[in-house]
ZATORVO-130688 format. One record per residue (C-alpha): residue in three letters; x, y, z. Coordinates in steps of 0.1 Angstrom, whole numbers, padded with zeros to 4 digits, always signed. Layout:
REM residues N
alaXYZ;...
END
This chain:
REM residues 327
met+1288+0742+0761;lys+1256+0757+0747;leu+1240+0785+0767;phe+1204+0797+0766;val+1205+0834+0775;thr+1173+0852+0782;gly+1172+0889+0778;gly+1203+0888+0757;ala+1193+0918+0736;gly+1192+0940+0767;phe+1221+0959+0783;ile+1237+0933+0805;gly+1227+0903+0785;ser+1240+0916+0752;asn+1273+0925+0769;phe+1275+0889+0782;ala+1268+0877+0747;arg+1295+0899+0731;met+1321+0890+0757;leu+1314+0853+0753;leu+1316+0853+0716;ala+1348+0872+0717;asp+1361+0845+0741;arg+1366+0871+0769;leu+1349+0850+0796;pro+1375+0826+0810;gly+1362+0790+0810;leu+1336+0796+0783;glu+1359+0798+0753;gly+1342+0783+0723;ala+1308+0782+0739;glu+1277+0786+0718;ile+1248+0809+0727;thr+1211+0813+0719;val+1198+0847+0728;phe+1161+0845+0737;asp+1145+0880+0739;ala+1111+0895+0735;leu+1126+0928+0722;thr+1105+0950+0744;tyr+1112+0987+0746;ser+1147+0983+0762;gly+1159+0953+0741;thr+1173+0959+0707;leu+1191+0939+0681;thr+1215+0968+0675;asn+1231+0956+0708;leu+1241+0924+0690;glu+1251+0937+0655;ser+1287+0929+0661;val+1281+0892+0667;thr+1253+0885+0642;asp+1276+0867+0618;ser+1292+0844+0645;pro+1284+0807+0638;arg+1282+0803+0676;tyr+1253+0827+0679;thr+1215+0821+0674;phe+1187+0846+0681;val+1152+0835+0690;his+1124+0861+0694;gly+1103+0850+0723;asp+1088+0859+0756;ile+1099+0841+0788;arg+1062+0840+0799;asp+1053+0820+0768;asp+1056+0783+0778;ala+1053+0769+0743;thr+1079+0792+0727;val+1104+0786+0756;lys+1100+0748+0753;leu+1104+0749+0715;ala+1137+0769+0718;leu+1153+0753+0749;pro+1161+0717+0740;gly+1198+0710+0733;his+1212+0736+0757;asp+1234+0729+0787;ala+1225+0758+0809;ile+1201+0788+0812;val+1216+0822+0821;his+1185+0842+0830;phe+1189+0880+0825;ala+1154+0888+0812;ala+1135+0912+0835;glu+1116+0944+0838;ser+1142+0965+0856;his+1134+1002+0858;val+1123+1012+0893;asp+1104+1043+0882;arg+1082+1023+0858;ser+1074+0998+0886;val+1062+1026+0908;ser+1036+1037+0883;asn+1026+1002+0870;ser+1038+0971+0888;arg+1018+0944+0870;ile+1043+0938+0841;phe+1070+0934+0867;val+1052+0906+0885;asp+1042+0890+0852;thr+1077+0890+0837;asn+1100+0887+0867;val+1080+0862+0887;leu+1058+0843+0863;gly+1084+0844+0835;thr+1110+0829+0859;gln+1086+0802+0869;thr+1080+0793+0832;leu+1118+0789+0827;leu+1122+0768+0858;asp+1094+0745+0849;ala+1107+0741+0813;ala+1142+0734+0826;leu+1129+0706+0848;glu+1107+0691+0821;leu+1135+0692+0794;gly+1164+0682+0816;ile+1183+0714+0816;thr+1202+0710+0849;arg+1221+0743+0853;phe+1203+0775+0859;val+1219+0809+0868;his+1195+0836+0878;val+1207+0872+0876;ser+1193+0893+0903;thr+1200+0926+0921;asp+1212+0940+0954;glu+1179+0959+0956;val+1162+0928+0970;tyr+1180+0935+1003;gly+1164+0970+1007;ser+1185+0998+1021;ile+1215+0997+1045;asp+1227+1027+1065;glu+1263+1014+1071;gly+1284+0984+1063;ser+1276+0959+1035;trp+1252+0931+1029;asp+1264+0895+1027;glu+1244+0868+1011;asn+1227+0858+1044;glu+1209+0891+1048;pro+1170+0889+1048;leu+1152+0902+1018;leu+1135+0936+1025;pro+1126+0951+0991;asn+1111+0986+0990;ser+1099+0990+0954;pro+1076+0969+0933;tyr+1106+0962+0910;ser+1128+0948+0938;ala+1099+0929+0953;ser+1093+0912+0920;lys+1130+0903+0918;ala+1129+0890+0954;gly+1100+0868+0944;ser+1119+0854+0915;asp+1149+0847+0937;leu+1128+0827+0962;leu+1113+0807+0933;val+1148+0798+0920;arg+1159+0788+0955;ser+1128+0767+0960;tyr+1135+0747+0927;his+1169+0738+0941;ala+1155+0728+0975;thr+1124+0710+0961;his+1136+0695+0928;gly+1174+0695+0931;leu+1179+0718+0902;asn+1214+0731+0901;thr+1207+0768+0905;ser+1228+0798+0914;ile+1216+0834+0921;thr+1238+0864+0915;arg+1230+0898+0931;cys+1248+0927+0915;ser+1252+0963+0924;asn+1244+0992+0900;asn+1258+0985+0865;tyr+1272+1010+0841;gly+1287+1005+0806;ile+1280+1009+0769;his+1247+1000+0753;his+1229+1010+0785;phe+1193+1020+0777;pro+1190+1058+0782;glu+1163+1058+0809;lys+1189+1048+0836;val+1207+1075+0854;ile+1242+1074+0838;pro+1231+1072+0801;leu+1201+1095+0807;phe+1223+1122+0823;val+1251+1118+0797;thr+1229+1120+0767;asn+1208+1148+0781;leu+1240+1168+0790;leu+1256+1162+0756;asp+1225+1177+0740;gly+1225+1207+0764;lys+1194+1194+0782;his+1187+1195+0819;val+1189+1164+0842;pro+1167+1155+0872;leu+1183+1149+0906;tyr+1161+1132+0931;gly+1157+1147+0966;asp+1189+1158+0983;gly+1211+1137+0960;ala+1225+1118+0990;asn+1213+1083+0980;val+1244+1061+0976;arg+1250+1034+0951;asp+1279+1009+0945;trp+1289+1011+0908;leu+1299+0980+0889;his+1312+0980+0853;val+1291+0956+0832;asp+1322+0938+0820;asp+1331+0929+0856;his+1295+0918+0863;cys+1296+0895+0833;gly+1329+0881+0844;gly+1314+0874+0878;ile+1283+0857+0863;ala+1306+0835+0841;ala+1326+0825+0872;val+1294+0815+0890;leu+1281+0796+0860;ile+1313+0775+0858;gly+1322+0771+0895;gly+1293+0783+0917;arg+1280+0758+0942;pro+1245+0744+0937;gly+1218+0764+0955;glu+1242+0792+0965;ile+1238+0830+0962;tyr+1268+0853+0952;asn+1270+0890+0955;ile+1288+0908+0927;gly+1299+0944+0934;gly+1322+0970+0919;gly+1336+0986+0951;thr+1329+1023+0941;glu+1303+1039+0963;leu+1291+1073+0952;ser+1261+1095+0962;asn+1239+1106+0933;arg+1251+1141+0938;glu+1288+1130+0935;leu+1279+1110+0904;thr+1262+1140+0889;glu+1292+1161+0896;leu+1314+1136+0877;leu+1290+1136+0847;leu+1288+1174+0846;asp+1326+1175+0845;ala+1328+1148+0818;thr+1303+1166+0795;gly+1315+1202+0802;arg+1284+1213+0819;asp+1277+1229+0853;trp+1251+1227+0880;ser+1227+1251+0861;phe+1218+1220+0840;val+1206+1201+0871;asp+1169+1203+0882;lys+1162+1191+0918;val+1130+1171+0918;ala+1109+1155+0944;asp+1123+1122+0957;arg+1111+1090+0943;lys+1086+1069+0964;gly+1103+1042+0983;his+1137+1055+0973;asp+1164+1033+0990;arg+1190+1054+1007;arg+1221+1032+1003;tyr+1232+0999+0987;ser+1265+0981+0995;val+1273+0945+0989;asp+1300+0923+1005;ile+1318+0904+0977;gly+1339+0883+1001;lys+1322+0850+0992;ile+1326+0852+0954;his+1362+0864+0959;lys+1371+0836+0982;glu+1353+0808+0963;leu+1357+0819+0927;gly+1385+0844+0926;tyr+1363+0873+0915;thr+1378+0908+0918;pro+1365+0938+0898;gln+1390+0949+0872;val+1377+0981+0857;ala+1386+1013+0876;phe+1355+1035+0878;ala+1372+1067+0865;glu+1385+1048+0834;gly+1352+1030+0829;leu+1331+1061+0832;ala+1353+1081+0808;asp+1350+1052+0782;val+1312+1052+0786;val+1309+1090+0781;gln+1330+1088+0750;trp+1310+1059+0736;tyr+1278+1079+0739;arg+1295+1108+0722;asp+1305+1086+0693;asn+1273+1065+0690;arg+1244+1089+0686;trp+1230+1065+0660;trp+1224+1040+0687;trp+1208+1061+0715;glu+1189+1089+0697;pro+1162+1066+0682;leu+1158+1048+0715;lys+1152+1081+0734;glu+1127+1092+0707;arg+1109+1058+0709;ala+1106+1059+0746;ala+1100+1097+0747;leu+1128+1102+0772;
END
């Protein structure tokens, strides 16, 4: 099998590429991969240094909005795994245009190219944020889409496009909706790497509002394992939630990160809450568990400890990124 992986130089996509080329994704052993990435601010080839010499790996520098470049690179592949997206909610609040351009129009470009070139399998990686906010219980895949930020609205739009290409054209699509990811190579604007790197440097961290917003945390390895399971065995046209099963308030998460870095609450600055800040996310993973056997494997305490240690040991990776993005 030969996979066309968009956004493969970013956090989750590069993790998928490294796992695949290390034959750590059951059912995809020996598969080849083309990483297609625009290398915007959060995508970096340093995420792929460990696989550069693999004969099963090819990199193509390209933008998913560029029809000509996509169509030049896509022939010969068996499936598209679509990670590429603008994903930082805070950035979408201040400027939503690039989110619509990339997440909606970029996805449309890929879908049209797949139809034209006969690529029959398309896995679209989305987010639980398209569901909005839930006070109690967990969303299953039949919940309506009620996005509350420009980012999640753009992802909901791309989800609906993908669904429509299955219904209209018969394209074998799957949509995955994950909870909050964490892991190594995570761009340091997101909460865990931002807090860890700031605290390691003795800098303060910002805690939105009352810190009671709740997220379900999913290790990126488990997420990639779920995506691989959907790619191999997911039913055409279906949606699959992928969750980690660890719900924490932002205040609880901050406490854990302070403990892990040897800091105290004097390093935390309470700031005004973000506009449209969803109160709680929680996904029901019963469908993917029942149909595809997915169960998260990485215990949160162990996974978080590994992540903190990785950031301690790999300043060479994150310091230039923070400087470039002025974080």
